[in-house]
Every structure is written in C-alpha cells, then in structure tokens.
C-alpha positions as CSV (number, residue, x, y, z in Angstrom):
1,M,156.0,160.7,26.8
2,S,158.0,159.2,29.7
3,N,155.3,156.4,30.3
4,V,155.8,155.2,26.7
5,I,159.6,155.2,26.8
6,K,159.7,153.1,30.0
7,K,158.2,150.2,28.0
8,V,161.3,149.8,25.9
9,I,164.9,149.4,27.1
10,P,167.5,148.8,24.4
11,M,169.9,145.9,24.9
12,L,173.7,146.2,24.4
13,D,174.7,148.7,21.7
14,R,171.1,149.4,20.5
15,I,169.6,152.9,20.5
16,L,165.9,153.8,20.3
17,I,165.4,156.9,18.1
18,Q,162.3,158.9,17.5
19,R,162.3,160.1,13.9
20,F,161.5,163.8,13.2
21,E,158.1,164.1,11.6
22,V,158.0,164.9,7.9
23,K,155.8,167.8,6.7
24,T,153.0,166.5,4.6
25,T,151.6,169.8,3.4
26,T,153.3,172.4,1.2
27,A,153.6,176.1,2.1
28,G,150.5,176.7,0.0
29,G,148.5,174.2,2.0
30,I,148.5,171.3,-0.5
31,L,148.3,167.8,1.1
32,L,151.0,165.5,-0.1
33,P,150.4,161.6,-0.2
34,E,152.6,159.6,2.2
35,E,154.3,157.8,-0.8
36,S,155.7,161.0,-2.2
37,V,157.2,162.3,1.0
38,P,160.7,161.0,1.6
39,K,161.7,159.6,5.1
40,E,163.2,162.1,7.5
41,M,166.8,161.1,8.0
42,Q,167.2,162.9,11.4
43,G,166.0,161.9,14.8
44,V,166.4,162.3,18.5
45,V,167.8,159.6,20.9
46,V,165.1,158.5,23.3
47,A,166.8,155.5,25.0
48,V,170.4,154.0,25.0
49,G,171.4,150.5,25.9
50,P,174.4,149.9,28.2
51,G,176.9,149.3,25.2
52,A,178.4,146.3,23.5
53,R,180.1,143.7,25.7
54,N,183.8,144.3,26.2
55,P,185.8,141.4,24.6
56,A,188.8,142.0,26.9
57,G,187.0,141.5,30.1
58,A,183.9,142.2,32.1
59,G,181.7,145.2,31.5
60,H,180.5,147.1,28.5
61,L,182.1,149.5,26.0
62,S,180.6,153.0,26.3
63,V,178.1,154.3,23.7
64,G,178.9,157.5,21.8
65,V,175.5,159.1,22.1
66,K,173.2,159.9,25.0
67,E,169.4,160.6,25.5
68,G,168.4,163.8,23.8
69,D,171.2,163.9,21.1
70,R,170.1,164.7,17.5
71,V,171.6,162.1,15.1
72,L,171.7,161.5,11.3
73,L,170.2,158.2,10.2
74,P,170.6,156.0,7.2
75,K,167.8,156.0,4.7
76,Y,167.1,152.4,5.1
77,G,167.5,150.0,8.1
78,G,166.6,149.9,11.7
79,T,163.7,148.0,13.4
80,K,160.4,149.9,13.6
81,V,158.9,149.9,17.1
82,D,155.2,150.6,17.5
83,M,154.2,152.6,20.6
84,D,150.9,154.0,21.9
85,D,151.6,157.5,21.1
86,K,151.5,157.1,17.2
87,R,155.1,158.6,16.7
88,E,157.7,156.8,14.6
89,Y,160.3,155.0,16.8
90,V,163.2,153.0,15.2
91,L,165.8,150.8,17.0
92,F,169.3,151.1,15.5
93,R,172.7,149.6,16.4
94,E,175.3,152.3,17.4
95,S,177.3,151.4,14.3
96,D,174.3,152.2,12.0
97,I,174.1,155.8,13.2
98,L,175.8,158.1,10.6
99,A,176.6,161.2,12.7
100,K,175.7,163.1,15.8
101,L,174.3,166.6,15.0
102,E,174.9,169.7,17.1
C-alpha cells in the first residue's frame, strides 16, 4: 500500500482519503447491484497536504487531521483518484470533511 500512496502528495489543505468498502452482499448471501448500494460516508486519511497558506505571513496553517484518522465525509463532492490497487480514493479539501471519528 505504501508504494501506491507515494504517487499522490496532496497540495495545500487537500486530504487524500480511502473510502471504506461498501458491502455488496446481504447476510443471506444475496448479491446487490452497485446502483442500489449507497456510498460509504466514512473513510480513513491516507495523506495530508501541508495546510493552507497563512495570509498573515510565511508558512502554512496546520491541518486538523493526520494520517490514519477516521473521518465522516459528505455524500457528494471530492475528486476521485484512480490508483493501481483498485480501492476508492477521494481527494477533499479540509473544509469539506464533516467530522473526525474516534
């Protein structure tokens, strides 16, 4: 997994998130079509940019999440990033993330 992540380094206040996988089968073993399964609204932070530029001077403002944090995501938005490992990665701005989960 670390080989894939090194290919994408978020800029400024952007955060790369891996969405949790949605179950496509029911408890009874019935396969569900992709269209009927809602998007998972949680994910794990994979990479974090340095933060937005500080308007008062040099440097960057710190970002409120770090790698490995679980976060709550909006239903729509973000930029989908295709990687070699077939998992779903999305790039969000820090302000788009709804909450950090513990």
